[in-house]
LUMDONU-833612 format. One record per atom (N, C-alpha, C): x, y, z. Coordinates in steps of 0.05 Angstrom, whole numbers, padded with zeros to 5 digits, always signed. Layout:
% LUMDONU-833612
XYZ...
This chain:
% LUMDONU-833612
+01488+01903+01838+01511+01901+01857+01536+01893+01841+01558+01906+01846+01583+01899+01833+01599+01878+01849+01610+01859+01835+01624+01837+01848+01654+01840+01844+01669+01832+01864+01698+01832+01863+01708+01808+01847+01729+01813+01832+01741+01791+01816+01761+01776+01833+01761+01749+01830+01780+01733+01845+01807+01734+01830+01822+01756+01835+01846+01760+01818+01869+01742+01826+01869+01729+01849+01889+01709+01855+01885+01685+01838+01859+01677+01834+01853+01655+01816+01862+01661+01788+01857+01686+01779+01864+01694+01752+01895+01693+01748+01910+01702+01768+01939+01700+01766+01948+01671+01765+01935+01654+01781+01941+01626+01781+01936+01613+01753+01914+01622+01741+01907+01611+01715+01925+01621+01693+01932+01647+01693+01948+01659+01672+01978+01655+01675+01988+01656+01700+02017+01653+01705+02022+01633+01727+02014+01608+01724+02015+01589+01746+02043+01583+01757+02064+01585+01740+02091+01577+01748+02107+01600+01758+02097+01625+01757+02113+01648+01766+02113+01649+01796+02137+01654+01808+02140+01656+01837+02126+01681+01847+02109+01678+01867+02095+01700+01879+02105+01708+01906+02113+01688+01923+02121+01693+01950+02145+01676+01957+02163+01688+01972+02187+01674+01982+02189+01678+02012+02194+01657+02027+02200+01660+02056+02230+01663+02059+02239+01685+02070+02267+01691+02071+02282+01673+02091+02268+01662+02111+02281+01646+02131+02284+01617+02121+02263+01605+02111+02264+01577+02101+02274+01576+02072+02273+01599+02058+02279+01601+02030+02260+01585+02012+02237+01578+02024+02216+01564+02008+02202+01584+01990+02195+01575+01966+02181+01593+01947+02154+01581+01939+02135+01599+01932+02109+01590+01924+02101+01605+01898+02092+01590+01879+02083+01602+01854+02055+01613+01858+02045+01627+01838+02017+01638+01840+01997+01615+01841+02003+01593+01828+01985+01570+01830+01986+01559+01859+02009+01558+01871+02012+01549+01899+01995+01567+01917+01998+01593+01913+01983+01612+01930+01953+01608+01929+01944+01604+01904+01915+01600+01901+01906+01574+01914+01921+01552+01910+01915+01526+01922+01915+01528+01952+01935+01541+01963+01936+01544+01993+01912+01560+02003+01904+01580+01988+01880+01596+01998+01855+01579+01997+01853+01560+01978+01830+01543+01977+01829+01524+02001+01852+01513+02008+01853+01495+02031+01848+01510+02057+01858+01534+02058+01853+01550+02082+01823+01556+02084+01810+01561+02061+01781+01566+02060+01766+01541+02070+01775+01518+02062+01762+01493+02071+01764+01490+02102+01787+01497+02112+01791+01495+02142+01772+01514+02156+01769+01538+02145+01752+01558+02157+01722+01549+02156+01714+01538+02133+01687+01528+02130+01682+01506+02150+01701+01488+02153+01698+01466+02172+01697+01476+02201+01707+01500+02206+01706+01512+02233+01680+01528+02237+01664+01528+02216+01638+01542+02219+01638+01571+02210+01659+01580+02197+01660+01608+02188+01641+01612+02165+01626+01634+02166+01607+01641+02145+01612+01670+02136+01598+01677+02115+01600+01704+02104+01596+01725+02126+01614+01744+02128+01612+01766+02148+01626+01760+02174+01633+01735+02179+01647+01728+02204+01675+01740+02204+01686+01747+02227+01713+01757+02229+01732+01733+02235+01756+01735+02222+01777+01716+02226+01801+01731+02237+01809+01726+02262+01832+01740+02273+01857+01723+02267+01879+01737+02261+01904+01724+02255+01926+01735+02273+01940+01718+02287+01961+01726+02305+01987+01712+02296+02004+01727+02282+02028+01714+02272+02046+01734+02258+02071+01726+02252+02090+01744+02239+02085+01745+02209+02103+01758+02194+02101+01758+02165+02107+01730+02155+02086+01715+02150+02088+01686+02144+02068+01679+02122+02074+01658+02107+02057+01650+02085+02028+01645+02094+02025+01635+02119+01998+01629+02128+01981+01655+02130+01993+01678+02135+01979+01703+02135+01966+01708+02108+01981+01703+02087+01971+01707+02060+01950+01686+02053+01954+01661+02062+01934+01640+02058+01907+01649+02068+01905+01657+02093+01880+01662+02106+01869+01690+02098+01886+01708+02090+01877+01734+02080+01860+01730+02054+01871+01713+02036+01856+01708+02011+01833+01689+02015+01835+01671+02034+01813+01653+02040+01789+01669+02050+01795+01688+02067+01773+01705+02078+01760+01721+02055+01776+01731+02037+01765+01747+02015+01746+01730+01998+01754+01705+01992+01738+01688+01975+01711+01682+01987+01710+01678+02013+01685+01669+02026+01669+01692+02038+01679+01717+02035+01664+01740+02046+01667+01743+02075+01687+01730+02087+01694+01735+02115+01712+01759+02118+01718+01767+02142+01734+01791+02147+01760+01784+02162+01782+01790+02149+01809+01784+02160+01817+01805+02179+01824+01798+02204+01833+01817+02225+01861+01809+02235+01882+01822+02224+01909+01816+02233+01914+01829+02260+01924+01814+02279+01929+01824+02306+01958+01832+02310+01962+01854+02324+01989+01864+02330+02000+01846+02352+02018+01828+02345+02029+01809+02364+02047+01822+02385+02054+01847+02381+02071+01861+02401+02054+01871+02425+02028+01871+02422+02011+01881+02443+02010+01863+02468+02004+01874+02490+02001+01859+02515+01975+01844+02514+01972+01824+02533+01948+01807+02533+01923+01824+02536+01923+01844+02553+01899+01860+02558+01892+01875+02532+01912+01885+02518+01906+01900+02493+01895+01882+02472+01906+01858+02469+01896+01839+02450+01868+01830+02457+01863+01826+02483+01837+01818+02492+01816+01839+02485+01823+01864+02487+01804+01886+02480+01796+01883+02450+01816+01879+02433+01810+01877+02404+01793+01853+02398+01799+01830+02411+01783+01806+02407+01754+01811+02416+01751+01824+02438+01723+01829+02448+01709+01848+02429+01724+01867+02417+01712+01887+02400+01703+01875+02373+01719+01858+02361+01712+01848+02334+01699+01821+02335+01699+01807+02358+01685+01781+02362+01690+01762+02339+01715+01753+02336+01721+01734+02314+01709+01707+02318+01701+01694+02297+01692+01666+02298+01715+01647+02303+01738+01654+02290+01762+01637+02292+01787+01655+02297+01805+01644+02313+01831+01656+02317+01852+01637+02305+01865+01647+02284+01888+01632+02272+01913+01642+02285+01930+01625+02295+01954+01634+02308+01978+01618+02299+02000+01632+02296+02026+01619+02289+02036+01605+02314+02049+01583+02311+02058+01567+02334+02076+01583+02353+02091+01603+02343+02109+01617+02361+02093+01635+02380+02067+01639+02375+02051+01655+02392+02029+01639+02406+02035+01613+02410+02015+01596+02422+02009+01604+02451+02029+01614+02465+02024+01622+02493+02005+01646+02494+02009+01666+02477+01990+01689+02476+01963+01680+02467+01962+01662+02447+01936+01653+02437+01920+01639+02459+01934+01624+02476+01920+01608+02497+01906+01626+02517+01914+01652+02519+01902+01670+02538+01879+01686+02527+01874+01683+02500+01853+01698+02487+01828+01680+02484+01805+01692+02487+01780+01677+02486+01768+01680+02458+01764+01656+02445+01753+01655+02419+01740+01628+02415+01717+01626+02401+01703+01601+02399+01720+01578+02387+01736+01585+02366+01752+01565+02352+01780+01576+02349+01800+01559+02355+01828+01567+02350+01842+01547+02332+01857+01557+02313+01871+01540+02294+01901+01547+02294+01918+01527+02299+01946+01532+02298+01955+01531+02269+01974+01548+02262+01984+01550+02235+02013+01557+02235+02028+01547+02214+02055+01556+02211+02076+01540+02226+02076+01514+02223+02096+01497+02235+02123+01500+02220+02142+01483+02226+02168+01484+02214+02166+01481+02184+02148+01463+02175+02143+01459+02146+02115+01469+02140+02112+01494+02130+02085+01505+02126+02068+01488+02107+02079+01472+02090+02063+01458+02070+02052+01431+02081+02060+01424+02105+02050+01398+02116+02020+01399+02122+02010+01423+02128+01981+01426+02135+01964+01433+02111+01976+01441+02089+01960+01448+02065+01971+01433+02041+01954+01417+02029+01962+01400+02007+01970+01417+01983+01984+01404+01964+01992+01419+01940+01976+01411+01915+01957+01392+01918+01942+01383+01896+01914+01394+01897+01906+01411+01878+01880+01424+01878+01858+01405+01869+01866+01382+01859+01846+01364+01847+01824+01355+01866+01831+01353+01892+01811+01343+01911+01791+01364+01920+01796+01389+01912+01778+01411+01920+01765+01422+01894+01739+01425+01896+01724+01438+01874+01713+01465+01884+01729+01486+01880+01721+01511+01892+01696+01523+01879+01680+01534+01896+01657+01549+01885+01666+01576+01875+01652+01586+01856+01659+01613+01846+01656+01633+01868+01676+01651+01869+01676+01670+01891+01664+01697+01882+01638+01701+01889+01625+01725+01882+01620+01741+01908+01637+01760+01912+01636+01776+01937+01632+01806+01929+01615+01820+01942+01610+01848+01935+01635+01864+01939+01639+01883+01920+01662+01902+01922+01660+01918+01948+01636+01922+01958+01633+01938+01982+01631+01922+02008+01636+01896+02006+01637+01879+02029+01664+01883+02043+01665+01883+02070+01691+01885+02084+01709+01862+02078+01735+01868+02072+01755+01847+02069+01772+01845+02094+01779+01867+02106+01796+01866+02130+01789+01889+02149+01796+01884+02174+01794+01905+02195+01823+01907+02206+01834+01931+02203+01861+01936+02214+01858+01956+02237+01868+01948+02260+01865+01965+02284+01887+01986+02285+01879+02011+02291+01898+02033+02294+01915+02028+02319+01936+02044+02321+01955+02041+02343+01944+02047+02371+01924+02063+02372+01912+02069+02398+01928+02089+02415+01944+02106+02402+01961+02124+02418+01944+02147+02430+01919+02151+02420+01902+02171+02431+01877+02160+02444+01879+02134+02452+01856+02121+02465+01855+02092+02457+01832+02080+02459+01829+02052+02452+01832+02049+02421+01844+02027+02412+01847+02023+02384+01820+02022+02369+01820+02033+02345+01796+02033+02329+01799+02014+02306+01779+01999+02299+01780+01980+02277+01773+01993+02251+01793+01996+02234+01789+02009+02208+01779+01988+02188+01754+01991+02178+01742+01972+02160+01750+01979+02131+01764+01960+02118+01772+01964+02090+01757+01944+02073+01741+01954+02054+01726+01937+02036+01743+01927+02014+01732+01908+01998+01746+01898+01974+01752+01922+01956+01733+01941+01954+01737+01964+01937+01760+01981+01946+01762+01985+01972+01784+02001+01983+01811+01989+01976+01814+01963+01981+01839+01950+01977+01846+01948+01947+01826+01942+01931+01829+01940+01902+01838+01967+01891+01824+01989+01898+01830+02015+01888+01859+02024+01896+01866+02019+01921+01894+02025+01929+01914+02010+01913+01909+01984+01908+01928+01968+01892+01931+01978+01864+01908+01983+01851+01908+01992+01823+01921+02020+01821+01913+02038+01839+01924+02065+01839+01955+02064+01843+01964+02047+01861+01993+02045+01866+02007+02034+01842+01996+02013+01830+02009+02000+01807+02012+02020+01784+01990+02035+01778+01990+02053+01755+02007+02077+01761+02004+02089+01785+02019+02113+01791+02049+02109+01795+02056+02086+01808+02084+02080+01814+02097+02063+01792+02081+02055+01772+02090+02038+01750+02103+02012+01760+02088+01998+01777+02096+01972+01787+02089+01951+01766+02106+01931+01762+02101+01911+01742+02107+01883+01754+02103+01862+01737+02109+01835+01746+02138+01830+01750+02155+01848+01741+02184+01846+01745+02193+01855+01773+02175+01868+01787+02183+01880+01813+02185+01859+01835+02204+01864+01853+02208+01847+01877+02210+01865+01901+02194+01859+01922+02195+01875+01946+02201+01857+01970+02216+01869+01989+02221+01856+02015+02199+01866+02034+02182+01848+02044+02161+01855+02062+02170+01851+02090+02181+01873+02102+02192+01872+02129+02174+01887+02148+02157+01905+02138+02137+01919+02154+02117+01898+02165+02110+01899+02190+02092+01878+02201+02065+01878+02187+02055+01854+02182+02031+01851+02167+02006+01853+02184+02008+01864+02208+01985+01872+02223+01980+01902+02218+01997+01914+02202+01998+01943+02197+01991+01947+02167+01977+01968+02161+01970+01973+02133+01994+01976+02115+02016+01986+02126+02041+01988+02111+02052+01961+02103+02048+01941+02120+02057+01914+02114+02040+01900+02093+02013+01906+02095+01995+01892+02077+01990+01908+02051+01982+01933+02054+01971+01948+02031+01990+01967+02017+02012+01974+02030+02030+01993+02017+02044+01980+01993+02055+01956+01997+02069+01943+01975+02062+01913+01970+02057+01898+01992+02052+01870+01989+02030+01863+01970+02006+01874+01975+01983+01868+01957+01986+01881+01930+01995+01906+01927+01999+01917+01900+02019+01901+01884+02041+01892+01896+02061+01876+01881+02049+01849+01873+02034+01836+01890+02021+01811+01883+02000+01816+01861+01985+01837+01864+01965+01844+01844+01978+01847+01817+02001+01859+01816+02016+01863+01790+02030+01839+01780+02031+01818+01797+02044+01793+01789+02074+01792+01796+02082+01809+01814+02110+01810+01822+02116+01790+01844+02139+01794+01858+02148+01775+01878+02150+01789+01905+02140+01776+01926+02142+01787+01954+02159+01769+01970+02180+01780+01982+02198+01765+02000+02191+01772+02028+02181+01752+02043+02172+01756+02071+02195+01755+02090+02196+01775+02108+02216+01775+02130+02201+01780+02156+02207+01764+02176+02191+01765+02201+02200+01788+02220+02222+01801+02213+02231+01823+02230+02252+01839+02216+02258+01863+02227+02278+01881+02215+02304+01880+02230+02325+01874+02216+02352+01876+02227+02369+01887+02204+02384+01910+02208+02396+01924+02186+02414+01907+02168+02433+01892+02179+02451+01876+02163+02436+01854+02148+02418+01841+02161+02402+01820+02149+02385+01831+02126+02373+01854+02130+02357+01867+02110+02373+01874+02085+02397+01884+02089+02414+01890+02066+02420+01864+02051+02426+01843+02066+02432+01817+02053+02408+01807+02036+02384+01810+02047+02360+01800+02032+02354+01818+02008+02357+01843+02011+02352+01862+01988+02370+01855+01965+02395+01848+01971+02414+01842+01950+02410+01813+01939+02405+01794+01957+02402+01766+01949+02379+01762+01930+02357+01776+01935+02333+01772+01918+02329+01793+01897+02349+01811+01894+02347+01832+01873+02323+01849+01876+02317+01858+01901+02293+01874+01906+02294+01900+01890+02271+01908+01880+02268+01933+01865+02254+01955+01881+02239+01947+01902+02224+01965+01919+02225+01955+01948+02227+01974+01966+02224+01967+01994+02213+01990+02010+02196+01985+02029+02184+02005+02046+02194+02000+02075+02205+02022+02087+02212+02021+02115+02203+02047+02128+02200+02047+02154+02194+02072+02169+02220+02086+02176+02219+02112+02182+02244+02127+02187+02262+02115+02209+02250+02104+02230+02268+02092+02251+02284+02069+02240+02272+02054+02221+02287+02032+02209+02309+02043+02191+02303+02064+02175+02323+02076+02158+02346+02088+02175+02338+02099+02198+02359+02110+02215+02379+02089+02223+02370+02065+02229+02388+02043+02236+02402+02032+02212+02388+02032+02189+02400+02021+02165+02424+02036+02156+02423+02063+02156+02445+02079+02146+02469+02079+02164+02465+02069+02189+02488+02066+02207+02502+02039+02204+02489+02022+02188+02500+01995+02184+02524+01994+02165+02544+01980+02173+02568+01977+02156+02561+01962+02130+02542+01943+02133+02534+01928+02109+02521+01946+02089+02505+01966+02098+02493+01985+02080+02514+02002+02067+02533+02011+02082+02554+02029+02072+02570+02015+02049+02573+01989+02051+02589+01974+02032+02573+01964+02008+02547+01962+02011+02531+01947+01991+02524+01964+01967+02520+01950+01945+02509+01962+01921+02481+01950+01916+02463+01966+01905+02436+01956+01900+02428+01962+01871+02440+01948+01852+02436+01954+01824+02408+01952+01813+02391+01935+01825+02364+01931+01815+02344+01950+01828+02352+01964+01849+02333+01980+01865+02322+02004+01850+02295+02005+01847+02282+02028+01835+02276+02050+01855+02270+02042+01880+02263+02062+01901+02264+02050+01928+02279+02062+01946+02276+02058+01975+02254+02078+01983+02232+02067+01995+02209+02083+02003+02208+02087+02033+02202+02111+02042+02199+02117+02070+02170+02125+02075+02158+02115+02096+02131+02122+02103+02126+02118+02133+02102+02125+02142+02095+02122+02170+02099+02147+02187+02118+02164+02179+02124+02188+02194+02143+02205+02176+02144+02231+02180+02163+02248+02165+02191+02238+02168+02206+02237+02146+02233+02226+02146+02254+02248+02151+02273+02244+02169+02294+02264+02175+02312+02268+02150+02321+02292+02147+02339+02299+02125+02365+02283+02124+02377+02276+02147+02402+02260+02146+02398+02233+02131+02374+02222+02132+02369+02197+02117+02370+02202+02087+02357+02224+02078+02359+02232+02050+02389+02235+02042+02404+02248+02059+02432+02254+02053+02448+02229+02050+02443+02209+02067+02457+02184+02066+02453+02169+02040+02428+02170+02030+02422+02157+02004+02433+02173+01981+02432+02199+01983+02443+02216+01961+02473+02211+01959+02486+02209+01982+02515+02205+01982+02523+02179+01968+02506+02158+01970+02511+02133+01957+02499+02132+01928+02485+02153+01921+02473+02153+01894+02450+02134+01891+02436+02128+01914+02414+02109+01914+02387+02123+01911+02368+02111+01897+02341+02123+01894+02325+02122+01919+02316+02145+01929+02302+02146+01955+02280+02166+01952+02257+02160+01964+02235+02180+01965+02217+02174+01988+02200+02193+01993+02182+02192+02016+02153+02190+02007+02137+02176+02021+02108+02174+02015+02091+02182+02038+02065+02182+02035+02047+02189+02057+02022+02172+02055+02014+02163+02078+01988+02148+02079+01980+02144+02107+01957+02132+02111+01947+02124+02137+01928+02101+02133+01923+02087+02155+01907+02062+02153+01880+02068+02140+01869+02091+02146+01842+02098+02136+01842+02106+02106+01866+02110+02094+01867+02119+02066+01889+02105+02051+01883+02081+02043+01901+02067+02025+01919+02046+02035+01943+02052+02041+01954+02077+02051+01970+02094+02031+01967+02089+02005+01984+02104+01986+01968+02127+01973+01979+02151+01974+01964+02175+01965+01980+02194+01947+02006+02192+01948+02023+02211+01933+02044+02197+01916+02054+02210+01896+02076+02200+01880+02096+02221+01874+02121+02213+01875+02143+02231+01867+02165+02214+01855+02179+02224+01836+02202+02209+01825+02225+02211+01844+02243+02192+01843+02267+02193+01861+02285+02216+01853+02285+02224+01828+02302+02247+01819+02291+02273+01831+02265+02276+01831+02254+02301+01843+02257+02301+01873+02254+02277+01885+02257+02275+01914+02286+02283+01923+02305+02277+01906+02333+02284+01912+02336+02315+01912+02322+02328+01893+02324+02357+01891+02307+02371+01912+02286+02358+01921+02268+02371+01941+02262+02352+01964+02282+02346+01980+02278+02327+02002+02256+02337+02021+02239+02318+02029+02218+02325+02048+02190+02326+02035+02190+02330+02008+02163+02330+01995+02154+02302+01989+02128+02298+01989+02117+02272+01981+02106+02273+01953+02109+02296+01940+02101+02299+01912+02073+02307+01908+02060+02295+01888+02033+02303+01880+02014+02279+01884+01988+02284+01886+01968+02262+01889+01970+02242+01866+01965+02217+01872+01966+02195+01852+01942+02198+01833+01941+02180+01813+01922+02183+01791+01893+02182+01801+01886+02164+01819+01858+02159+01826+01851+02169+01854+01863+02191+01863+01854+02203+01888+01859+02233+01887+01844+02247+01904+01847+02276+01905+01853+02284+01934+01866+02308+01937+01872+02318+01963+01866+02348+01964+01861+02358+01988+01858+02386+01993+01872+02393+02019+01880+02418+02023+01890+02428+02048+01870+02449+02058+01858+02444+02082+01836+02460+02090+01841+02472+02118+01826+02493+02124+01827+02505+02151+01805+02493+02168+01801+02503+02192+01782+02491+02211+01753+02494+02201+01747+02512+02182+01721+02515+02170+01718+02499+02144+01738+02483+02138+01739+02466+02114+01741+02484+02089+01754+02506+02091+01759+02523+02068+01787+02517+02058+01791+02515+02032+01817+02509+02021+01836+02533+02027+01859+02527+02038+01878+02548+02045+01894+02557+02020+01907+02579+02023+01924+02590+02001+01949+02573+01998+01960+02574+01974+01985+02559+01968+02007+02569+01987+02021+02550+01999+02042+02557+02018+02032+02558+02047+02006+02560+02051+01995+02561+02078+01991+02533+02089+01995+02530+02115+01990+02504+02128+01961+02500+02134+01953+02475+02132+01925+02468+02139+01923+02437+02142+01899+02428+02147+01895+02399+02151+01892+02386+02123+01905+02363+02120+01903+02348+02095+01877+02332+02094+01861+02335+02073+01837+02320+02069+01840+02303+02043+01831+02278+02044+01835+02260+02022+01808+02249+02012+01807+02245+01985+01782+02235+01973+01790+02213+01953+01774+02191+01953+01779+02170+01934+01766+02144+01943+01764+02125+01925+01751+02099+01932+01769+02081+01949+01794+02090+01953+01812+02075+01971+01808+02082+02000+01792+02102+02006+01787+02111+02034+01769+02090+02048+01774+02086+02073+01760+02065+02088+01730+02071+02090+01714+02051+02097+01685+02055+02097+01676+02065+02124+01686+02054+02146+01677+02061+02173+01696+02049+02194+01693+02060+02218+01706+02047+02241+01687+02026+02252+01697+02003+02258+01681+01980+02267+01665+01987+02292+01639+01985+02290+01620+01990+02313+01625+02017+02326+01632+02038+02311+01638+02064+02323+01628+02086+02304+01602+02091+02305+01589+02111+02287+01599+02139+02293+01603+02145+02319+01611+02172+02326+01638+02179+02315+01658+02161+02318+01685+02166+02307+01684+02167+02277+01668+02150+02265+01666+02150+02235+01655+02176+02225+01634+02187+02238+01623+02212+02229+01643+02235+02233+01659+02234+02254+01678+02255+02259+01702+02254+02240+01706+02232+02226+01729+02229+02209+01724+02241+02181+01699+02247+02175+01692+02256+02148+01679+02284+02148+01684+02298+02126+01670+02322+02119+01658+02317+02092+01632+02309+02091+01621+02300+02066+01635+02274+02058+01646+02273+02034+01660+02249+02025+01690+02251+02030+01699+02272+02042+01728+02277+02046+01736+02267+02073+01758+02251+02074+01770+02242+02099+01788+02263+02110+01782+02271+02135+01800+02290+02149+01822+02273+02163+01847+02276+02153+01868+02258+02161+01879+02264+02189+01876+02289+02198+01888+02297+02224+01918+02305+02220+01928+02305+02195+01955+02313+02190+01956+02340+02177+01976+02356+02185+01980+02382+02174+01998+02381+02150+01992+02398+02130+02008+02397+02105+02008+02425+02093+02025+02428+02073+02026+02452+02057+02034+02444+02028+02027+02462+02009+02033+02458+01981+02051+02481+01972+02072+02474+01958+02090+02496+01948+02082+02505+01920+02096+02524+01909+02089+02537+01884+02090+02517+01860+02105+02495+01864+02107+02475+01843+02084+02454+01844+02067+02457+01864+02045+02438+01867+02053+02413+01884+02077+02413+01895+02086+02390+01911+02077+02395+01940+02070+02372+01953+02060+02373+01981+02081+02365+02001+02079+02377+02025+02096+02371+02047+02079+02364+02071+02085+02343+02085+02071+02336+02110+02085+02348+02134+02070+02363+02150+02082+02377+02172+02080+02363+02199+02065+02341+02200+02061+02327+02225+02032+02326+02233+02026+02312+02255+01999+02310+02265+01988+02336+02275+01963+02341+02269+01950+02366+02278+01951+02367+02309+01946+02344+02322+01946+02344+02351+01974+02348+02363+01995+02344+02346+02022+02348+02356+02032+02377+02354+02017+02393+02339+02025+02421+02335+02027+02435+02362+02048+02450+02366+02052+02464+02392+02043+02493+02389+02025+02501+02406+02016+02529+02407+02029+02542+02431+02049+02559+02426+02064+02571+02448+02062+02601+02446+02051+02614+02466+02048+02643+02466+02031+02653+02442+02013+02636+02433+01996+02644+02410+02008+02637+02383+02032+02628+02382+02046+02621+02357+02044+02591+02352+02040+02583+02326+02040+02555+02319+02068+02546+02311+02076+02524+02324+02102+02512+02318+02097+02483+02309+02108+02476+02286+02105+02448+02276+02130+02433+02284+02127+02412+02301+02150+02398+02312+02169+02388+02290+02159+02379+02267+02177+02368+02247+02197+02389+02237+02189+02414+02236+02207+02435+02227+02231+02438+02246+02225+02437+02272+02246+02439+02292+02263+02413+02292+02250+02390+02289+02264+02365+02288+02284+02363+02265+02276+02373+02242+02293+02373+02219+02319+02389+02224+02316+02411+02237+02340+02428+02243+02358+02413+02263+02347+02403+02285+02363+02390+02305+02376+02365+02294+02362+02351+02276+02372+02326+02264+02398+02331+02248+02402+02355+02239+02426+02362+02224+02451+02366+02242+02447+02368+02268+02470+02371+02286+02486+02345+02285+02512+02347+02281+02529+02323+02277+02529+02303+02301+02523+02313+02325+02523+02295+02348+02496+02283+02355+02475+02290+02340+02448+02281+02346+02441+02256+02330+02435+02235+02344+02427+02210+02332+02397+02209+02327+02381+02219+02346+02352+02218+02344+02340+02241+02360+02316+02250+02351+02304+02274+02363+02274+02272+02362+02261+02282+02383+02232+02286+02382+02226+02313+02395+02208+02327+02383+02199+02353+02394+02170+02351+02400+02162+02359+02425+02135+02358+02434+02128+02384+02448+02102+02388+02452+02093+02411+02468+02086+02402+02496+02098+02415+02516+02093+02409+02544+02077+02431+02556+02055+02424+02571+02038+02445+02583+02054+02464+02600+02047+02490+02599+02060+02511+02614+02041+02533+02621+02041+02542+02646+02022+02562+02655+02024+02589+02640+02049+02597+02634+02053+02623+02621+02048+02622+02591+02060+02601+02578+02060+02600+02549+02038+02583+02537+02023+02569+02554+02004+02550+02544+02018+02523+02539+02037+02523+02521+02055+02501+02516+02083+02512+02511+02102+02496+02517+02130+02504+02510+02142+02482+02492+02158+02492+02473+02171+02474+02454+02193+02459+02470+02192+02433+02469+02210+02416+02485+02223+02396+02466+02249+02394+02468+02264+02375+02451+02276+02353+02468+02273+02328+02460+02285+02305+02473+02305+02294+02454+02331+02294+02461+02353+02289+02443+02367+02263+02451+02373+02246+02431+02390+02223+02435+02416+02227+02420+02439+02230+02434+02464+02234+02420+02476+02207+02410+02493+02209+02390+02508+02185+02381+02526+02175+02404+02530+02149+02404+02548+02138+02424+02576+02150+02420+02587+02159+02443+02614+02170+02442+02616+02199+02435+02593+02212+02429+02592+02240+02423+02578+02256+02445+02589+02279+02450+02577+02296+02471+02561+02318+02459+02538+02323+02471+02521+02346+02463+02508+02356+02488+02508+02382+02492+02496+02394+02516+02470+02408+02509+02455+02415+02529+02430+02430+02525+02437+02457+02512+02458+02469+02520+02466+02495+02509+02473+02492+02479+02486+02470+02472+02493+02465+02444+02467+02465+02426+02447+02451+02435+02422+02449+02420+02408+02476+02418+02407+02490+02440+02394+02517+02440+02408+02536+02422+02434+02536+02423+02450+02554+02406+02448+02546+02376+02447+02521+02370+02445+02511+02343+02418+02519+02331+02397+02516+02347+02370+02524+02337+02367+02554+02334+02379+02569+02352+02376+02598+02352+02387+02611+02326+02406+02597+02314+02418+02607+02289+02401+02601+02264+02381+02583+02267+02366+02573+02244+02336+02576+02246+02326+02582+02270+02297+02583+02274+02289+02610+02286+02264+02617+02281+02253+02640+02295+02254+02636+02325+02255+02657+02340+02259+02654+02369+02238+02638+02382+02212+02641+02374+02191+02626+02387+02191+02597+02381+02206+02588+02360+02208+02560+02353+02231+02546+02368+02250+02561+02379+02273+02549+02393+02263+02535+02418+02270+02510+02422+02261+02496+02446+02269+02511+02472+02249+02514+02490+02254+02526+02515+02264+02506+02536+02260+02481+02530+02271+02459+02546+02283+02438+02528+02306+02428+02537+02320+02407+02522+02327+02385+02542+02321+02360+02535+02329+02338+02552+02347+02319+02535+02367+02308+02548+02385+02289+02536+02378+02261+02547+02374+02242+02529+02367+02215+02538+02382+02194+02520+02379+02169+02527+02393+02148+02511+02375+02134+02491+02349+02139+02492+02330+02126+02473+02303+02140+02474+02289+02137+02452+02262+02148+02450+02242+02125+02449+02220+02127+02463+02200+02106+02462+02187+02105+02434+02180+02081+02425+02167+02078+02399+02142+02061+02402+02123+02065+02383+02099+02050+02382+02105+02022+02370+02086+02004+02371+02091+01977+02359+02098+01976+02330+02092+01998+02315+02100+01998+02286+02124+02016+02281+02138+02023+02302+02164+02037+02299+02163+02067+02298+02140+02079+02303+02138+02108+02304+02145+02118+02332+02157+02142+02334+02163+02153+02361+02137+02159+02375+02135+02150+02400+02111+02152+02416+02111+02179+02431+02100+02200+02418+02101+02227+02430+02082+02230+02453+02061+02214+02453+02043+02216+02476+02057+02207+02502+02074+02186+02499+02089+02177+02522+02110+02197+02531+02122+02211+02511+02141+02232+02518+02129+02255+02533+02105+02264+02524+02091+02286+02537+02086+02278+02566+02076+02253+02570+02071+02244+02598+02096+02243+02615+02118+02234+02602+02143+02230+02617+02155+02257+02625+02153+02278+02609+02167+02303+02614+02149+02326+02623+02123+02320+02625+02105+02341+02635+02111+02346+02664+02108+02371+02673+02113+02377+02702+02092+02364+02720+02101+02356+02743+02082+02344+02763+02068+02367+02777+02046+02360+02791+02031+02380+02805+02047+02394+02826+02066+02380+02837+02083+02392+02858+02104+02411+02846+02105+02411+02819+02124+02429+02806+02147+02416+02794
């Protein structure tokens, strides 16, 4: 059996005085030695609460140092860290608690009301005004046992958004997390000099595994932010000299509208990264106009989430591509019979590598359906161009089949996004008796700008094949989003589908 290395302890031993984490609100900093010591004290608290190898530890809190404390404490003792989406309603959280049956619920004091409604054998409050009052700074009183945990033991369970049903618990082993971190560091050339602003919620794989753990693994610095606000984020990026940051497209959409962004310089920035959903071209254009390094990535909770690499220079020349597979993973584009499609042809993206998740928690049927042999079927459509670069076309389930023709919503969205009066756009397929589905656009105009249904139809007709032009266009003031900031297309289909009465 292969054992995982306690790499936080190693960082503490080799680089004890180097700053590893900063809290952007309190401005408190912790060295790698501090992080290791805190994880040991968190481990002691969990042991005192009766936590044993294999037990689940639920965590309900914002991007806070205590999340990192208990994440690493769980790893050391072979327990399983389960970060909870604090934006969920009581009933939704209760379902996850009942599904994973945690031994302990750790909750930040700002969520004490929600925590009081959840049933768990043991509850521990964490994260007061002074986070260090509950965890000592002297390691001398603790004699840690050597942490020998199997590489194939689960480290965390991250629950999916549940937009297509009940949330599924994605089990990530030590091997999965380790491989993603190493692959990201090597492929993206992350070093101990790198600094990232962690603003993506740490109940999401993008918040934990996209940059936070790879940067810590490399010995860099993570700046924790409990929420996203454009002007404040610009301030923090500049204050801490951040070199990398990951945001979802909806965040970038708000960021480029910010006056602070328009005025700011980012001399240390190596890459603004976009993930979570295909990024609109106007975002690319805003960064190009300022001469800032910007690129797009692709991942999902079940795979990494990092899978591709592209330089910012190439991304500027080919906006929309995610580049090529990273060093330690492989990808294929396949048809419904799992045959590799021709170059330029659209198909489903399949991913292979040791960063891929092991299983869905207590759900053998869904686990079996997610794989073809050792390949993960992502459910995302993609194509590869003649240069070998990959493009993500959107979710397979979101593809619109109208009159027998396949329409990829992202292609239509990219066109409409270029209209000067359009602030935000979503394209979905709405059921229709004649066409099967009809291409439907829901448009959010900029404040103070007028756009009509005829404007959108005419604009699309000049740039798209006739069958791709939306047959219905709706104007609204906002689009619904999921808890991680993605546009909620399931909700849009429900809202705009015709009623039985017509």
